[in-house]
N, C-alpha and C positions, 0 to 999 in steps of 0.2 A: 273942482279939481277931481281928476279921475285917478283912481287908484289902480295901479297895474295888478293884474292877477297872475299869479304863478311866476314871478321872477324873483331874483335875489334883491331884496330891499336891504337897506342898512340895518333895519331891525331884525330881519331874518339872519343876516350875516352875523350880527351881534349874538343872537341866540345860538347859532351853530358854533361860534367861537367859544361861547360860555360852556356849551356842552363838551366841546373838544378840550378846552383848557381846564375846566373844573370837574366835570362829572366823569369823563373818561379816565383820567388818572386815578380817581377814587375807585372806579370799577376795576381797573387794572391792579390797583393796590389790594383790593378785596380778593380778587382772584389769586394774586400772588400769596396772600396770607393763607388762603385755603390750600393752595398747592404746597406752601411751606409747612402748614400743619400736617398735611398728609405725609410729607416726607419726614418731618421732624419728630412726630409722635412715635413711630417705630424706633427711631434712633434713641430718643429719650427713654423709651421702655427698655431697650437693650442696655443702655447705660445704667438704669436703675437696677436691673436684674444683676448685672455684673457687680455693682456696688453692694447689693444685698449679699451676694456670694462672698465677697471679701469681708463684709461685716460679720457674716456667720463664721467664716474661717477665723477671723480675729477673736470672736467670742469663744469659739472652741479652744483656741490656743490659750486664751485667758483662763478659761475654766480648767484646762489641763494643767496649766502652770499653778493655779491656785490649789488644785487637788494634789499636785506633786509637792507643793510647799507644806501642805497640811498632812498628806498621807505618808510621805517618806519618813519624816521624823517619828510619826506614830508607828509605822512598820518597824523602824529601827529600834524603837523603845520596846515594842512587843517582842521582837527577835532577841533583844538583849536580856529581857526579863523573864522569858518563859523558862520554867525550871526543868522540865523534862524535854529532851530533844525528841525528834520524830522517831517512832519505833521502826519505820520503814527505811531510815537512813542510818545504818550502823556506824558509818564513819563520824557522824555528828555526835552520837551518844557515847563514843569511846568503846563500844562493844567489840570492835575489831582488835583493840589492843588487849582486852582482857579475856576474850574467848579463845582458847587454844586451837579450836577447829578453824576459826577464821584466821588465826595467825598462820596455821598450816597452809591455807589457801593463799594468803599473801606471800608466804615463802615460796610456794609453787610458782606463782606469777612472776616473782622476782627471778627465780632460777630460769624460767622460760624466756623472759626478756633478756637475761644475760647470755642465753644460748647454751646453758648447761643441760636443758631438756629439749627433746624434739617435740614436735607438735603432737604426735601420737602419745608419747609419754606424758605430756602435760594433760592432754584430754583424759587419758585413763586415770591419772592421779587425781584430777579434779572430779571425775565421776565417782571414784571411790571415796573421796572427801565428802562429796554431796551425799552419798549413801550413809556415811558415818553420821553426818549432821542430821539426816532424816531419821535414822534409827535412834539417835540420841534425843530427838524431839526438839531440836533447836530451830528447825524449819518445818513448815507444814507441806502438805502434798502439792499445793499450788506453786509455792516457791521452788520446790524440788523440780517439778515438771518444767517450770519456766527456765530455771538454770540449765537443766539438761538440754532443753530445746535450744537455748542460746549457745551452748557449747557445740552441739552437733551442727547447728546452722553456721557457726563461725568457722568450723573446720571444713564444712562443705563449700563455703564461699571463699575460702582462702585461696589466693593465687598460687599456682604451682611454683615450688622452689626451683630456681634455675641452677642446675649443676650440682644440687645436693639431693640426697635421698632423705625422705621424711623419717624413716625409722631408725637411722643410724645416728647416734649422738656424735658430736665432735670429739676427737681424741683428747684425753686429758693432757695438760702440759707436763712435760718431763722436767724433773729437777736434777 
């Protein structure tokens, strides 16, 4: 029996079919897995980074809430139990009610807001009030200069009054 050389025999056809049916799908599957990994890994990394950001935000919110639950009552207790109020806040300590010079300043402010004083009169009266307080020793030089600067700056930045003169007070009501 003579074997044919180089033709398609049933055994060669069976081998080719086995390669096409068994090995080729596995190679295509492996290639698809590699391509899928190349595409999926960056997507997975982005998802992980976003999840970590949300986790850190949730952790920060939880820490802030815990600090608020603990710190707010502690601050309120400290605020309620401190015996001396701040020396820089005269309204807290009640000094504005007891100091006659501060009462004069409050009275001037009320008269200015009510329209009984013009801006120039208010500024001049407040400057003389500040001079009295400085000479009496109730305020130091830094507070005096700060208040004078604030008064001068406020009068310089004030918008011009429309239809009214700054130096003429309103006429007193007639009875």
